[in-house]
N, C-alpha and C positions, 0 to 999 in steps of 0.2 A: 504493500500500500504506500510505500515511500517513493518519492520521486528521485531519490539518491541511491547510489550504489551501496551494497551492504557494508563495505568497509568505510564508508564516509562517516565522519563524526557528526554530520548534519542530519543523520537519519532519524533523529528524535522528533522530526516534524512530519507526521504522516498526512496523507490526503484525508480530507473530510469526505463524507458520503456524497457522491455525485460531483466532487470537485475535479476540475480538469486543468492541466497545464496550458497556459497561453504563450508566454515568452519570458525571457529573463535577460537582465542587463548586468554585465560584469564591469567593474570600474576600469579595468585595463583592456579587456578583450572586446567590449561592446556587447551586442546581442549574441546570446549563446543558446544552445538547445537544452532540452529537458534533462538530458543525462549528465550535463556538466555541472559540477558543484565547485564554485570558486570560493576564495576567502573573503571576497567583498562583492556579494552578488545580491541583486534584487530580483525576486521571482514573482511573476504575475500569474495568478490563477483566476478561474471564474468565480472564486469566492473571496480571495484574500490577496494582500500584498505582503510578501515575506522577505525581510532583509537579513542577510547573514554578513557579519563584519568582524574585524579584529581591531582592537585598540589597546596598545600597551600590553600585548601578550594575553589579553582577555578576549574570548569569543563572545560576541554579542548577537542576539537574535531579537528582531522586532517583527510583530505580526499585527497587521491592521485590516479589519474587514473592509471590503470594497464599499459597502453601504455606509461606512463612517467617513469616507473621504469627502472633502468639500472643495478642493482645488488642486490643480496640478501645475507645477512651474518648472521651467528649465532655466538654470542660470549658466549660460554658456560663456565662460571666461576664456578669451583668446589672448595670445601674446601680442604686446604692443610693438609693431614693427617700427614705429616712429622712435620709440625708446632705443631700439637696437641701432637705428641709423645715427641718432645723436651720440650714442656711446662710441660707435666707430669713429665718428668725426672727432670726438674728444680724445680718443686714443691716438689718432693721427696728429692732432694738435700737440699733445703731450710729447710724442716722439720728435716732432719738429722743433719744439722749444728746447728739448734736451740737447738735440744736435746743434742748434744755433748757439746755445749757452756754452757748450763745450768748445765750439769753434772760436768763440770770442775770448773766454776766460781760461779755457783748458783746466777747469777746476771741477772735480767730481761733485763736490757739495753743491755748487751752483747748478749743475746739470740735473742733479736729483731733485732739487727743490723746484726748479722751473718746469721740468717735465713730469715730476711726480704727482703734483696736484691735479692736472688734467687727466693723468692716467688713472688716478684713484676714482675720479668722477666717471671715467669711461667704464671702469670695472663695475661700479655700482649700477650704472645704467644697463650694461649688458647682462649682469646677473639678474636684474629685475625682469629682463626679457626671458632669460632661460628658466628662471624659477619665479613664476608669478606669485604675488602675495596671497591670492585666493585660488582654490581649485573650483572648477565648474561643478555643478550639482544638479541632480533631478530632485525636486522638492515635492513631496506629497503631503498636503495639509489635511489634517483631521481636526476635530474639535479639541482645542487645547494641546495639540501635538503636531509636530512636523517630522516626517521621516525623510532623512537626507541621504541620498546615494551619490557619493563623489564621482566625478567624471575626470579620470586621470590620463586619458589618451584621446587622440583624434577620433578613434573608432567609437569610444563610449560617448563622446560629445555628439557625434553624428547620429548614433542609434538612439540617443536619449529622446529625440523628437518622435521617433517611431513608437517607443515605449509609452511616452506621455500620451500620444494620440490613442493608443490601444486602451490605456487605463481610462481615458475619458470616455471612450466608446462603452466600456464595461460599466462605468458609473452611470451612463445614460440609459442603459437597458435593465440594470439590476433592480428588482423590486424592493421597496423598503420593507423592513421587518414588520411582522404582524403587530397590530395595535395591542397595547397592554391592557386596554379597557376591557373589562369582563362583559360578555354579551348578556343581554337580558335573559332572564330565566324563561325557558320554553316548556310547554307541556311535555310530560314524559311520553316517549314513543317506544314501541318495541323495535328491536333491531331490524326486522324485516320491513317495517313500515317507513323507515328512514330512507331518504334519498340523498346521497352525498352531493355536495355542491359541484364536484367535477363531473357528475353525471346528469345534473339537472337540465331538462330540455329547454329552459328559458335562459340559463346562463351559458349553455354550451355554444349556441351560435355566435355569441360575442367572442368566446375564447377561440373559436376556429377562425373567425373573420378578422380579428384584431390584427391590422397590419398586413393582412393577406387578401383573400378573395371573398367578397360578399356572396358569390355564387354558391358557396357551400353552406349557407345558413339553413336551407331546407334540409339538406343532407345531415347537418349537425343534429337536428331534432330527431331524425331517423336513427342516428347512431345512439343517442340517448335512450330512445325507445327500446332499441335492441339490447343495450347493455343492462337496462333495468327490467327487461321482460321476465315474466314468470313462465317457464316452459312446463306445462302440465302434461302428464302422461296421456297418451291417446291410443286407441285401438289401431292395430296394424291395418292399413287399407286392404280391402278385399282384392285378392289376386296379385298382391305385391309381395314377393319373397326374395327377389334378386337384389339384396343389399349391395353386393359387390358391383353389380351393374350400375346401380344408382350412384355409388361413389365414383365410379369411372366416368359417368356422365357429368358429375359435378366437377371433376378435375378438368374435363374438356371445356365445359361452359365457363368456369371461373377463369381458366388460363387464357381464354380467348377474349375476355372483356377488354375493351379499349380504354376504359376509364372507370374510376370509382373513388369514393371517399372513405377513409377509415380512421378509427381512433384506437390506439393501443395504450393500455395502462399496465405498468409493472409496479407491484406493490407487495407489501407484507400482508398476507391474509389474516394475520392476527389482529390487525388494526382496521377499524372501519374507515376512519379518515386518513388522508394521505399524510405521511410523515417523512422525516429526513431519509433520503435515499430512494424515494418513490418518484416515478416519472409518468407523464402523460404526453403522448404525441398525437397530433392531428395531421393527417396526410391527405393531400389531393394528388391523384396520380392519373396521368394521361400517357398511354403507351406511345413510343417505347421508353422514353427517357425524360419525361417532364414531371417534376415533383414540386409541390408547394408544402412546406412543413412548418408547423408550430410545435416547439418543444418547451415543456414546462417541467421544471424540477423543484423538489423541495429539499431544504436543508434546515439546520438549526436556526439560521438567520432569516428564513423566510422563503419566498417563492421567486424563482428566476425563470424568465422566459427568453427564448431565442427564436428568430424567424429567418427562414431562408427560402430561396427559389433556385432550383437547379434545372437547367435545360441543356441536355447534352453535356459538353465540357464547360459550358458557361455557368457561373455561380454568382448569386446575388444574396446579400445579407442585409438585414434590417438593423442598423445601429443609429437610431434617431431618424435617419433617412436611409433609403435604399442605396447600397453601394455595391460596386462590381470590382473586385480586386484584379489586378493584372496577372497575378499568379494564383490561379484557383487551386493549385496543388496543396496549398496550406489548409484547404477544407476538404481533403480527401476523406477524412473520418466522417464528415457530414454526408458525403455522397455514398459512402458505404452504408451508413445508417438509412439513407433513402431506400436502398434495395432491401434492407432487412425489415423495413416497415410494411412491405408489400405482402400480398397474399401468398407469395411463393413458398414461404416456410411451411405453411399449412398444406399446400399442395404436396410437398415432400412427405408430410405426415400421412396424408390420404393414400399416397403411393406405397406406404410401408407394407400394405397388404390388407387382408380381411380384418375388420375391427374385432377387438376382443369382446365387445358387447355393443348392442344397439337397441334403440327403442324409438317409437314415434311420439312426437310431442305436438301440442297445439298451443299457440299464443296469438292473441289478437285476431282470432278467426282464421289464422293460417296454419298450415301443417308443416312440420319439420321432421327430418330424419336426424336423430342424434346418434353419433357414432363415437365410441370410446376406444382409445389405444393405450393400454397399460400393461407393461411399461413401454416407453418409447425406445425404439432401437437407437443405436449410437448415431447413425446417420441422421435420423429425424431429430434427435436431441441436439446434435451439432447445428442443424439448420435453425431450430428455434432459438438457441442461445447465441447464434452468430459466432460460434467458436468451433473451428474444424476439429479440435481435439478436446472434448469436454473432460473436466477433471474426473478421476475415478471416485466412485462413491456418490455421484450426483444422479438422481433418478428423476424421470419425468413421466407424467400421465396427461394425456390430451383428451378433451371433449370438444367435438365439432358439431355444429348444427347446419344442416343443408336445407334450403328452401325446396320443398317438394314440388312446387309449381314451376320454378325457374331452374332448378338444379344448381343454383348459385350458393356458394359458401356464405353464410350470414354471420356466424359468430364462432369464436374459438376461445377456449380456456385451457391453459396449460399450467399445471402445478409442478414446480420443481422442488425436490426434497433432497437435502444433504443427509445421507444415511448415517454419518457419524454422530451428528448432534440433533438431527430432526428438524433443523431450520427449514422454512419453506419460503418460496417466492411464487407469486401468482401472476401469470400473463393473461390479460383479458383483451380481446380485440373484436370489434364489430365492423362490418362492411355495409355500405349503402350506396345508392345512386349509381349502380352499374350502368355503363353505356348511356349516360344521361346528357351527352354533348358537352361535358365539362371542358373548358379551355384554360390553359395556363400559358400566359404570355410573360415576356421579360418586363419587370417593373421599370418605371422611369427612375433613373438614378440621378442623384443630386450632383450638381457641378461643384467642384471644390477639391480639397486635398484628397489624394487617393488613400484607400485603406492600406493598412500594413500588409505587406506581402509575406 
């Protein structure tokens, strides 16, 4: 869980749940990657600013949450070339005076006095150029506190502006911590009667549409309906016994869909409300490679949202305004996540073979085939987790609902269990608005400084 190598003394700072490395700034080397741990390094994550430094043989560590920062400042101290020129001129004058005095008086004392004063002035001016009185610094201001990262090289002074820009972007999108005011007391409800805020059909269209596409609002309500639906057991339709055939038709129908909208939730099933480490993703997909994504994560400091649009190799991200980086490779992890949010991982589960159990359900007047796969094979488990080599001792069980009228995959639940300690993780995902004519276009980007590459 640490961003440093095992032998690094800085390993005492582990990642928070859901925390992700952004970039780091070394006082001498400039911008560095995640695996490098310097002696004077400022690390930026999606949650915090972490500074590691040394002063008088003492290692110091400062950690400031992003949502506590109020301002970012770069103090770029450059060498005064005018001071260097004046020093060189004074040095030449001193040498000339020393030579002239010697030629006239041929006395060492007079030569040292005449040439020494200008030479001392020259040395003072040149040393002031070589060794400036102050170092440059990247200053991060929080309430009553300033975190100072020295800039001791041309590389660090150059990259400080990139780091400052990225910190400001993160400050602009991170949500403030939840209010400390206690909510008004509500009438007691049973667990089954409660509807979490992240599933509410009224709140969900705003969550999907915020900064993205208003075309998904209707689909958002459908997703909320699917995720909160009660699937009641129903009698098996007369003359229907070929479950494997219906599953095969579902694979073909779902795989051929040209567009859809989906919501995936990853959470701890032991908690009703979302807590630190839980995630919600809303995805609009248009085949073959157009994605519009809203990502919301929870941590101990509150809720953090990110938005992006990916069209082929082009990538756009929302940081106050829509931006298009020149180097989209920096966001390869987001593009990999795009593919993982699609229905493809459940197609792989359905292709695992004949389900271990099945039954017919009814919900909202519609009939569904529920198929269960327990345990999941290694290949299917790898697809669900997005990990080609799942850890040993991790078990998975999947339940998938197929619309009997359209043969389209409607909902999936996967429960992941660690066999050694029994901890569980629940994947819930709903799909709606198949082949609805959804369009995903490149957003209009703001003119101005380019995002960090």
